[in-house]
C-alpha positions in Angstrom: 108.8 113.7 111.0 109.7 112.7 115.0 113.2 112.6 115.3 113.5 109.0 115.8 111.4 108.0 113.6 114.1 107.2 110.8 112.8 107.0 107.1 112.6 103.8 105.2 110.2 103.2 102.4 107.7 101.6 103.8 107.4 105.1 106.0 107.5 106.7 103.1 105.0 105.1 101.6 102.8 105.4 104.5 103.5 109.5 104.2 102.5 110.0 101.0 99.5 107.7 101.4 98.7 110.3 104.7 98.8 112.9 102.7 95.5 111.2 99.5 93.0 113.6 100.7 94.4 116.6 100.8 95.8 116.4 97.9 94.6 114.1 95.6 97.2 111.5 93.5 97.3 114.1 90.7 98.8 117.1 93.9 101.0 114.3 94.8 104.2 115.1 94.9 108.3 114.4 95.6 108.9 117.6 97.5 105.4 117.7 99.1 106.5 113.8 101.3 110.2 115.4 101.6 107.9 118.5 103.6 105.8 116.2 105.2 108.5 113.9 106.7 110.6 117.1 107.1 113.8 116.4 105.4 115.1 117.3 101.8 112.9 116.1 98.8 117.1 114.4 97.6 117.1 112.3 101.1 113.2 110.4 99.2 115.4 108.9 96.4 117.3 106.6 98.7 113.9 104.7 99.1 112.2 105.4 95.4 113.7 105.7 92.3 110.8 107.9 91.4 107.4 108.7 90.9 106.5 105.4 90.1 107.8 103.7 92.6 106.9 105.6 95.6 102.9 104.7 93.2 104.2 101.3 93.8 105.3 101.7 97.3 101.9 102.8 97.6 99.5 100.4 95.9 102.1 97.3 98.1 100.5 98.9 101.6 97.5 99.1 100.1 97.6 95.7 99.1 99.6 94.8 102.4 96.4 96.7 104.8 94.0 94.2 102.3 95.4 90.4 103.3 96.2 91.7 107.0 94.8 88.1 108.6 94.0 86.5 104.8 93.7 82.8 105.5 92.0 79.8 103.9 88.4 79.4 103.9 87.4 77.4 107.3 86.5 74.4 107.0 82.2 75.4 106.5 83.1 78.5 103.4 82.1 78.5 101.0 85.1 79.3 97.6 82.1 82.5 96.8 81.9 83.5 100.3 85.7 82.9 100.4 86.1 85.3 97.4 83.9 87.6 98.0 84.6 88.1 101.0 88.3 89.3 100.1 87.1 91.5 97.4 85.2 93.3 99.9 89.0 93.1 101.9 90.6 95.3 99.2 87.3 97.2 98.0 87.7 98.7 101.8 91.7 99.2 101.9 91.1 100.9 98.8 88.1 103.6 99.7 90.7 104.3 103.1 92.7 107.0 101.1 91.0 109.2 98.4 91.8 108.1 94.8 93.3 104.8 96.6 91.7 102.8 93.3 93.9 105.2 91.0 96.9 104.4 92.6 96.3 100.5 93.0 95.2 100.4 89.5 99.1 102.4 88.4 101.1 99.8 90.7 103.4 96.6 89.8 103.1 94.9 92.5 106.1 92.3 93.3 105.1 91.5 96.8 105.7 89.1 99.3 101.8 88.7 100.5 100.7 89.3 96.4 102.1 86.2 96.0 100.1 84.8 99.0 97.0 86.2 97.9 96.7 84.5 94.5 98.0 80.9 96.4 95.5 81.3 98.8 92.9 81.9 96.4 93.6 79.7 93.5 94.3 77.0 95.6 90.5 77.9 97.5 89.6 76.8 93.6 91.6 74.4 93.0 89.6 73.1 96.1 86.4 73.5 94.9 86.8 71.6 91.9 88.7 74.3 88.9 91.7 73.5 87.3 94.5 76.3 87.9 93.6 78.2 84.0 90.4 79.1 84.3 91.4 79.6 88.8 93.3 81.4 87.5 91.4 84.2 84.8 88.7 84.4 87.0 90.9 85.0 89.7 92.4 88.3 87.8 88.3 88.6 86.4 87.6 89.7 89.9 90.5 91.7 90.9 89.6 93.4 87.9 86.1 93.7 88.9 87.0 95.2 92.6 89.5 97.6 90.9 87.5 98.8 88.2 84.4 98.8 90.4 86.8 101.0 93.5 87.7 103.3 90.9 84.6 103.6 89.0 83.2 104.5 92.6 86.3 107.1 94.4 85.8 109.2 90.5 82.2 109.3 90.2 81.4 110.6 93.8 84.1 113.1 93.9 83.2 114.4 91.0 79.2 114.5 92.7 81.5 116.8 94.6 82.2 119.1 92.5 78.7 119.7 91.6 78.6 118.1 88.1 75.2 116.8 87.0 75.5 114.9 84.0 71.8 113.2 82.8 71.9 117.2 82.5 73.0 116.4 79.3 70.5 113.9 78.7 68.0 114.0 75.8 65.2 112.7 77.4 63.3 112.4 74.5 66.0 110.5 72.2 67.1 108.4 75.8 64.1 108.1 77.9 65.5 104.7 80.0 69.4 105.9 80.6 67.7 109.8 81.4 65.8 107.9 84.3 68.8 106.1 85.7 70.6 108.5 85.3 68.2 110.7 86.8 68.5 108.7 89.8 71.7 107.3 90.1 71.0 104.4 89.2 74.1 103.5 87.1 76.6 105.0 90.5 73.5 103.2 93.0 74.2 105.7 96.5 74.3 102.1 98.1 77.9 101.6 96.6 77.9 98.3 99.1 75.2 97.3 98.0 75.5 97.6 93.8 79.5 95.9 94.2 77.8 92.6 95.8 75.5 92.7 93.2 78.9 92.6 91.0 80.2 90.8 93.1 76.8 87.8 92.9 76.7 87.6 89.4 80.9 87.0 89.1 80.8 84.1 91.4 77.2 83.1 90.1 78.8 82.7 86.4 82.4 81.1 87.5 80.0 78.5 89.3 77.4 78.1 86.1 80.4 77.8 83.4 83.0 75.2 85.7 82.7 71.8 85.8 85.3 69.1 84.3 84.7 68.9 80.9 84.7 72.7 80.7 88.1 73.4 82.7 
């Protein structure tokens, strides 16, 4: 760390994120973050009191990156397109770091950026004809899908890099269709962008189909 850089929670979080590609989440320790910053581990506890607080700060940094520039939809933009764009932004932010989704999934976020993004999403759906309760459930569903997809995507990528061959364990006579999709990597499509968008389409089309004034 440069002598003139002041340590604060944001600096600690960004430093920890920069280490993920080398350590992964399992190998990330307070000592390694302190070593990267050139300070004693005890100095970090002025800013993050525990490993969980560090993870929360890291997740907040990921979310802030995803929410940068987020605004209400333009008049010509549908709520479907706005929600899909927001989900893609969040996924890209998590993918910038090894185990980024794992960091995000286990975090507790209490940042103004989170509340602002939630308000924008709820307002966008309200303007699209949703009542608050189904809008909130829809936003939660989209968030859970985005984090879960990215979590599995990163885990699958890591397993393939380690030489995993899951489909070799499948009995092709008992489970022919399962063996087929595993052999061609269809369950975890190599084109993960297209696969993610396929899931998004299912969600937003389901939202469109199930919301109406009498169902709200």
